[in-house]
ZASEVEX-401134 format. One record per residue: x, y, z of N, C-alpha, C in turn. Coordinates in steps of 0.1 Angstrom, whole numbers, padded with zeros to 4 digits, always signed. Example, Ala and Ser with C-alpha at 12.3 -4.5 7.8 and 13.67 -1.06 7.14 Angstrom:
2
+0132-0057+0078+0123-0045+0078+0132-0033+0078;+0128-0022+0071+0137-0011+0071+0129+0000+0079;
//
This chain:
265
+1153+1474+0758+1149+1461+0752+1159+1450+0755;+1171+1454+0754+1182+1445+0756+1182+1441+0771;+1180+1451+0780+1180+1448+0794+1169+1439+0798;+1158+1440+0791+1146+1432+0793+1149+1417+0789;+1156+1416+0778+1160+1402+0773+1170+1396+0783;+1179+1404+0788+1189+1398+0798+1182+1394+0810;+1172+1402+0815+1165+1399+0827+1157+1386+0825;+1151+1384+0813+1144+1372+0810+1153+1360+0810;+1165+1362+0805+1175+1351+0804+1179+1347+0818;+1182+1357+0826+1186+1354+0840+1175+1347+0848;+1163+1352+0846+1151+1346+0853+1150+1331+0849;+1152+1328+0836+1151+1314+0831+1162+1306+0837;+1174+1311+0838+1185+1304+0844+1182+1301+0858;+1177+1311+0865+1174+1309+0880+1163+1299+0882;+1153+1298+0873+1142+1288+0874+1148+1274+0872;+1157+1273+0862+1163+1260+0859+1171+1255+0870;+1179+1264+0877+1187+1261+0888+1179+1256+0900;+1168+1263+0902+1158+1259+0913+1152+1246+0910;+1149+1243+0897+1143+1230+0894+1153+1219+0896;+1165+1221+0892+1176+1211+0894+1177+1208+0909;+1178+1219+0917+1179+1217+0931+1168+1210+0937;+1156+1213+0933+1144+1206+0938+1144+1191+0935;+1148+1188+0922+1149+1174+0918+1159+1167+0926;+1171+1173+0929+1181+1167+0936+1177+1164+0951;+1170+1173+0957+1165+1171+0970+1154+1160+0970;+1146+1160+0960+1135+1149+0960+1142+1136+0958;+1152+1135+0950+1158+1122+0948+1165+1117+0960;+1172+1127+0967+1179+1123+0980+1169+1119+0990;+1158+1126+0991+1147+1122+1000+1141+1109+0997;+1139+1106+0984+1133+1094+0980+1142+1082+0983;+1155+1084+0980+1164+1073+0983+1166+1070+0998;+1165+1081+1006+1166+1080+1020+1155+1072+1027;+1144+1071+1019+1132+1063+1025+1135+1049+1026;+1144+1044+1018+1148+1030+1018+1154+1026+1032;+1149+1016+1038+1154+1012+1051+1166+1003+1049;+1176+1004+1058+1187+0995+1057+1185+0982+1065;+1194+0973+1064+1193+0959+1070+1190+0960+1085;+1197+0969+1092+1195+0970+1106+1181+0976+1110;+1176+0985+1102+1163+0991+1105+1152+0981+1102;+1154+0972+1092+1143+0962+1089+1143+0951+1099;+1155+0945+1102+1155+0933+1109+1158+0935+1124;+1165+0946+1128+1169+0948+1142+1167+0962+1146;+1155+0967+1144+1153+0982+1145+1157+0987+1159;+1155+0980+1169+1157+0985+1183+1171+0983+1188;+1180+0977+1179+1194+0974+1183+1203+0986+1183;+1215+0985+1189+1225+0995+1189+1230+0998+1174;+1227+1010+1169+1231+1013+1155+1246+1012+1153;+1253+1017+1162+1268+1017+1161+1273+1003+1160;+1268+0995+1169+1273+0981+1169+1268+0973+1157;+1256+0976+1152+1251+0970+1140+1260+0974+1128;+1265+0986+1127+1273+0990+1116+1286+0983+1115;+1291+0979+1127+1304+0971+1127+1302+0957+1122;+1290+0952+1123+1288+0938+1119+1283+0937+1104;+1275+0947+1100+1269+0946+1087+1279+0949+1076;+1279+0940+1066+1288+0942+1054+1282+0949+1043;+1288+0959+1037+1284+0965+1025+1290+0957+1013;+1281+0950+1006+1286+0940+0996+1288+0946+0983;+1278+0949+0975+1279+0956+0962+1281+0946+0950;+1280+0933+0952+1281+0924+0941+1268+0925+0933;+1269+0925+0920+1257+0927+0911+1258+0919+0899;+1246+0916+0894+1245+0909+0881+1235+0918+0872;+1239+0919+0859+1229+0926+0850+1224+0914+0841;+1211+0913+0842+1204+0902+0834+1194+0908+0825;+1196+0908+0812+1187+0916+0803+1186+0930+0808;+1174+0935+0811+1172+0949+0815+1173+0951+0830;+1175+0940+0837+1175+0941+0852+1190+0941+0858;+1192+0949+0868+1204+0949+0875+1201+0946+0890;+1206+0935+0895+1203+0930+0909+1216+0931+0917;+1215+0939+0927+1227+0942+0935+1225+0937+0950;+1234+0930+0955+1234+0926+0969+1240+0938+0977;+1232+0946+0984+1237+0958+0990+1243+0956+1004;+1236+0948+1013+1241+0946+1026+1239+0932+1031;+1247+0927+1039+1246+0913+1044+1250+0912+1059;+1244+0903+1066+1247+0900+1080+1246+0884+1081;+1257+0878+1082+1257+0863+1081+1266+0856+1092;+1259+0847+1099+1266+0839+1109+1269+0825+1102;+1281+0823+1099+1285+0811+1092+1286+0798+1101;+1286+0800+1114+1286+0789+1123+1272+0783+1124;+1262+0792+1126+1248+0787+1127+1241+0787+1114;+1247+0793+1104+1241+0795+1090+1227+0802+1091;+1228+0814+1098+1217+0823+1098+1221+0836+1090;+1212+0841+1082+1217+0852+1074+1205+0862+1071;+1210+0875+1068+1201+0886+1064+1207+0893+1053;+1199+0897+1043+1204+0903+1031+1194+0914+1026;+1200+0925+1020+1192+0935+1013+1197+0936+0999;+1188+0934+0989+1190+0935+0975+1184+0947+0970;+1190+0954+0960+1183+0964+0952+1181+0959+0938;+1170+0962+0932+1167+0958+0918+1162+0970+0910;+1169+0972+0899+1165+0983+0890+1163+0977+0876;+1155+0984+0868+1152+0979+0854+1154+0991+0845;+1161+0989+0834+1164+0999+0825+1151+1003+0818;+1148+1016+0819+1136+1022+0812+1124+1021+0820;+1125+1017+0833+1112+1016+0841+1115+1010+0855;+1104+1007+0861+1105+1001+0875+1103+0986+0874;+1111+0978+0882+1109+0963+0882+1095+0959+0885;+1090+0949+0879+1076+0945+0881+1075+0937+0894;+1064+0939+0901+1061+0931+0913+1047+0934+0917;+1041+0923+0922+1027+0925+0928+1028+0921+0943;+1025+0930+0952+1027+0928+0966+1014+0926+0973;+1014+0918+0984+1002+0917+0993+1003+0927+1004;+0994+0927+1013+0994+0937+1024+1006+0935+1034;+1013+0924+1033+1025+0922+1042+1038+0925+1034;+1037+0931+1022+1048+0934+1014+1056+0922+1009;+1049+0911+1007+1054+0899+1002+1049+0898+0987;+1057+0891+0979+1053+0889+0965+1042+0879+0964;+1032+0883+0956+1020+0875+0954+1024+0862+0945;+1034+0865+0936+1038+0854+0927+1050+0846+0933;+1056+0851+0944+1067+0844+0949+1080+0849+0944;+1080+0858+0934+1092+0864+0928+1090+0878+0924;+1100+0883+0916+1099+0897+0911+1104+0897+0896;+1102+0908+0890+1104+0909+0875+1091+0905+0868;+1091+0906+0855+1080+0903+0847+1076+0888+0849;+1063+0886+0852+1057+0873+0855+1064+0866+0866;+1070+0873+0876+1077+0867+0887+1089+0859+0883;+1096+0865+0873+1107+0858+0867+1118+0853+0876;+1122+0862+0886+1133+0859+0894+1128+0855+0908;+1135+0845+0913+1131+0839+0927+1143+0836+0935;+1142+0837+0948+1153+0833+0956+1155+0818+0957;+1167+0813+0958+1170+0799+0960+1164+0794+0973;+1162+0781+0974+1155+0775+0985+1164+0773+0997;+1159+0776+1009+1166+0773+1021+1157+0765+1031;+1163+0760+1042+1155+0753+1052+1143+0761+1056;+1146+0774+1059+1135+0783+1062+1139+0797+1057;+1130+0805+1052+1133+0818+1047+1121+0827+1046;+1124+0840+1044+1113+0850+1043+1118+0861+1034;+1109+0866+1025+1112+0877+1016+1102+0888+1018;+1106+0900+1019+1097+0912+1019+1103+0922+1010;+1094+0931+1004+1098+0940+0994+1094+0954+0998;+1101+0964+0992+1098+0978+0993+1101+0985+0980;+1092+0994+0975+1094+1001+0963+1098+1016+0967;+1109+1021+0962+1113+1035+0965+1117+1041+0951;+1108+1050+0946+1110+1055+0933+1110+1044+0923;+1120+1043+0915+1121+1032+0905+1129+1020+0909;+1133+1020+0922+1141+1009+0927+1132+1000+0936;+1134+0987+0934+1127+0977+0942+1138+0971+0952;+1134+0971+0965+1143+0965+0975+1137+0952+0980;+1146+0942+0981+1143+0929+0986+1150+0927+1000;+1142+0924+1010+1148+0921+1023+1146+0906+1026;+1157+0899+1027+1157+0885+1027+1164+0879+1039;+1157+0870+1046+1163+0863+1058+1162+0848+1056;+1171+0841+1062+1171+0826+1060+1178+0819+1072;+1175+0807+1073+1182+0798+1082+1184+0785+1074;+1197+0781+1073+1201+0771+1064+1206+0758+1072;+1207+0747+1065+1212+0735+1071+1227+0735+1071;+1233+0725+1078+1247+0726+1081+1256+0725+1068;+1251+0720+1057+1259+0718+1045+1259+0731+1036;+1253+0742+1041+1252+0754+1034+1267+0760+1032;+1270+0764+1020+1283+0769+1016+1285+0784+1016;+1275+0791+1020+1276+0806+1021+1273+0813+1008;+1266+0807+0999+1262+0814+0986+1247+0815+0986;+1242+0827+0985+1228+0830+0982+1225+0830+0967;+1215+0824+0963+1212+0823+0948+1199+0829+0944;+1200+0836+0933+1187+0841+0926+1186+0833+0913;+1174+0827+0912+1170+0818+0901+1163+0826+0890;+1167+0825+0877+1160+0830+0866+1152+0820+0860;+1139+0820+0862+1130+0809+0858+1127+0810+0843;+1130+0821+0836+1128+0822+0822+1141+0818+0814;+1151+0814+0821+1164+0810+0814+1169+0797+0820;+1160+0787+0819+1163+0773+0823+1167+0773+0838;+1161+0781+0846+1164+0782+0860+1179+0784+0863;+1185+0792+0855+1199+0796+0857+1200+0803+0871;+1211+0799+0878+1213+0805+0891+1225+0815+0891;+1222+0826+0898+1232+0836+0900+1236+0837+0915;+1249+0834+0918+1253+0833+0932+1259+0845+0937;+1256+0848+0950+1262+0859+0957+1268+0854+0970;+1281+0856+0971+1289+0851+0982+1287+0860+0994;+1284+0853+1006+1282+0860+1018+1295+0859+1026;+1299+0870+1033+1310+0870+1042+1306+0867+1056;+1313+0857+1062+1310+0853+1076+1315+0864+1086;+1306+0868+1095+1310+0878+1104+1321+0873+1114;+1321+0859+1115+1331+0852+1124+1332+0858+1138;+1320+0860+1143+1319+0865+1157+1310+0856+1165;+1315+0848+1174+1307+0840+1182+1314+0836+1195;+1306+0832+1205+1311+0826+1217+1308+0811+1217;+1316+0803+1223+1314+0789+1224+1313+0784+1238;+1303+0776+1241+1301+0771+1255+1299+0756+1254;+1305+0749+1263+1305+0734+1264+1297+0730+1276;+1285+0724+1273+1276+0720+1284+1281+0706+1290;+1284+0697+1280+1289+0684+1284+1296+0678+1271;+1300+0666+1271+1307+0660+1260+1299+0659+1247;+1286+0659+1249+1277+0658+1238+1271+0671+1233;+1273+0682+1241+1265+0694+1238+1274+0706+1237;+1274+0713+1226+1281+0726+1224+1271+0736+1220;+1273+0748+1226+1264+0760+1223+1272+0771+1217;+1268+0776+1206+1275+0787+1199+1265+0799+1199;+1270+0811+1204+1261+0823+1204+1268+0834+1196;+1261+0839+1186+1266+0850+1178+1257+0862+1181;+1259+0874+1175+1251+0885+1177+1237+0883+1172;+1234+0873+1163+1221+0872+1157+1214+0859+1161;+1220+0850+1169+1213+0838+1172+1222+0828+1180;+1215+0816+1183+1221+0806+1191+1220+0793+1183;+1232+0785+1183+1232+0772+1177+1235+0762+1188;+1227+0752+1190+1230+0741+1200+1232+0728+1192;+1243+0722+1193+1246+0709+1188+1246+0699+1200;+1237+0689+1199+1236+0679+1210+1231+0666+1205;+1230+0656+1214+1225+0643+1210+1210+0641+1212;+1204+0651+1219+1189+0651+1221+1184+0665+1222;+1171+0666+1221+1165+0680+1221+1168+0686+1234;+1172+0699+1234+1174+0707+1246+1160+0712+1251;+1158+0709+1264+1145+0714+1270+1149+0724+1281;+1141+0734+1283+1143+0743+1294+1147+0757+1290;+1157+0762+1297+1160+0777+1295+1175+0779+1294;+1178+0789+1285+1191+0794+1283+1191+0809+1286;+1199+0813+1296+1199+0828+1300+1213+0834+1298;+1213+0845+1292+1226+0852+1290+1228+0862+1302;+1239+0861+1308+1242+0870+1319+1254+0880+1315;+1251+0893+1315+1261+0903+1310+1269+0908+1321;+1281+0914+1317+1291+0919+1327+1285+0931+1335;+1275+0938+1330+1269+0949+1338+1259+0944+1348;+1256+0931+1349+1247+0926+1358+1233+0923+1352;+1231+0927+1340+1218+0925+1333+1218+0910+1328;+1206+0905+1326+1204+0892+1321+1192+0891+1311;+1193+0881+1302+1183+0880+1292+1180+0865+1290;+1167+0862+1291+1163+0848+1288+1162+0847+1273;+1172+0840+1267+1173+0838+1252+1164+0827+1247;+1163+0816+1255+1155+0805+1250+1148+0799+1263;+1135+0797+1261+1127+0789+1271+1117+0781+1264;+1120+0768+1262+1112+0759+1254+1098+0758+1259;+1096+0758+1273+1083+0757+1279+1074+0769+1276;+1080+0781+1278+1072+0793+1276+1073+0798+1261;+1080+0791+1253+1082+0794+1239+1089+0808+1237;+1098+0811+1245+1106+0823+1244+1118+0820+1235;+1120+0828+1224+1131+0826+1215+1129+0815+1205;+1118+0808+1205+1116+0797+1196+1107+0800+1184;+1103+0813+1183+1094+0816+1172+1100+0814+1158;+1113+0817+1157+1120+0816+1144+1130+0804+1145;+1128+0795+1153+1138+0784+1156+1137+0774+1145;+1147+0766+1144+1147+0754+1135+1155+0743+1141;+1149+0731+1142+1155+0720+1148+1156+0709+1137;+1168+0704+1135+1170+0693+1125+1178+0682+1131;+1175+0670+1126+1182+0658+1132+1189+0651+1120;+1202+0648+1122+1210+0641+1112+1221+0633+1118;+1222+0620+1114+1232+0611+1119+1232+0610+1135;+1220+0610+1140+1219+0609+1155+1222+0622+1162;+1224+0633+1156+1227+0645+1162+1215+0655+1160;+1213+0664+1170+1203+0674+1170+1209+0687+1168;+1204+0695+1159+1210+0708+1156+1198+0718+1158;+1199+0727+1168+1188+0736+1172+1193+0750+1169;+1185+0758+1162+1188+0772+1159+1177+0781+1165;+1182+0791+1171+1173+0802+1177+1178+0815+1173;+1169+0824+1168+1173+0837+1163+1169+0848+1173;+1177+0858+1174+1174+0870+1183+1166+0880+1175;+1157+0887+1182+1150+0898+1176+1158+0911+1177;+1168+0911+1186+1177+0923+1187+1191+0917+1186;+1200+0925+1181+1214+0921+1181+1220+0921+1195;+1227+0910+1198+1233+0909+1211+1248+0911+1210;+1253+0920+1219+1268+0923+1219+1274+0912+1227;+1279+0902+1221+1283+0890+1228+1296+0892+1235;+1304+0903+1232+1316+0906+1240+1313+0910+1254;+1300+0914+1256+1296+0918+1270+1290+0907+1278;+1289+0895+1272+1284+0884+1280+1294+0878+1289;+1291+0877+1302+1300+0872+1312+1299+0857+1312;+1287+0851+1313+1285+0837+1313+1271+0834+1309;+1267+0821+1307+1253+0818+1304+1249+0807+1314;+1236+0806+1316+1230+0796+1324+1222+0787+1315;+1224+0774+1316+1216+0764+1309+1209+0756+1319;+1196+0758+1322+1189+0751+1332+1197+0751+1345;+1201+0764+1349+1208+0766+1361+1223+0762+1362;+1228+0756+1350+1242+0753+1350+1250+0764+1344;+1259+0770+1352+1267+0781+1348+1279+0777+1338;+1280+0783+1327+1290+0779+1317+1297+0792+1312;+1310+0791+1311+1318+0802+1306+1322+0800+1291;+1325+0811+1285+1329+0811+1271+1343+0804+1270;+1345+0794+1261+1358+0788+1259+1366+0792+1247;+1360+0801+1239+1366+0806+1227+1376+0817+1230;
//
């Protein structure tokens, strides 16, 4: 009888151990479904190079039952182009959100009644993903020249109180001087052109291994899909974003409408 009881006890312990193991594997698998910044925004880029550029941030705010953490960032402080990944959890459940077929918020925000919203930028896009009880926000933006490097989340249920997350500038760019009025800055994520008039034509990147890439062609609309052109004080500021990360250390020179220009930085 005693042996039978011992056998039952050991069987129960074994079943509990298996259950714990299965839960652990499920949680690990579930969390691994969440895509990182590189996978979302630059899926076909060099993963090793991307890891060198992307910052693991970790800054968080706990607001009532919600904890909102800035997980990863990629920010060009010269052109003011940025990409962010936020995680949102809610004590006792899953953060509320209603998504459309494009994984964008129907209400424009998240939390109960779309309570939380991103601060406004010159141009921006937010997409979401639910993994278990965690809501992930994938946010990209292009900002004007007076941007100070702080991304804000606005709590509309608390007098629009703003919670600021500081972005670290990757500080990686090449500089090219076309003429006295025109400077071109190229980072791994985009191109900034400061000039006195709109740039027309083509910008081509020529790499040290002999390869070349047409980064911008205004007539064929290459590279202009996520562009932003602003005019202030008689100056024109043109932004163009890359679909893939560019290893700018491998750029030999650029051609701007057949004018060969070397990096001066």
